[in-house]
C-alpha positions, 0 to 999 in steps of 0.5 A: 321631167325637168331637172334643175341642177343645184347644189343641194337638194335637187329639185324636180318638176314633173310634167304631170299634175300632182297625184290624187291619193285614195285610201286602199283600206276604204276601197276594200271595205265598200261594195263597189270600190273598183267601180268608184276607183274607175269613175275617179280615174275617168273623171280625172281623164275627162278634166284634162281632155279639155285642156290637153296635157296629162292627167293626175295619177290616182295613187292607192295608199294605205290607211289615211286614218279617217276611216268613215263607215260608208265612204272612201277617203281621198286627198290631193295637194290642194286639199291637204294644203288646207288640212282637208280630206274629201269623202266619196260615197259612190261612183256618182259622186266622183265628178264632184269629188274631182272638182274639189280635189283638182280645182281649175 
């Protein structure tokens, strides 16, 4: 991490990309939640493998307040900046979701 000494407030710029948020409540409600989480992690890792560096962390959060019936709510700095959330139904959609969550 790079620490920029300033008067106040201190600004910290981490070396890894911003995290991707995933709703823990949605993960527990769907049948293959563990598989979906692993697929998202693998996609994040594969996107970084081509460019080098570190992958974005996948952070499990509490309820994000959307609560779809058969999907998991995910978000990133990019999507939250636009006021959007990405719904992922299964592990097959992980690649498309990561492309929206972490654009080049």
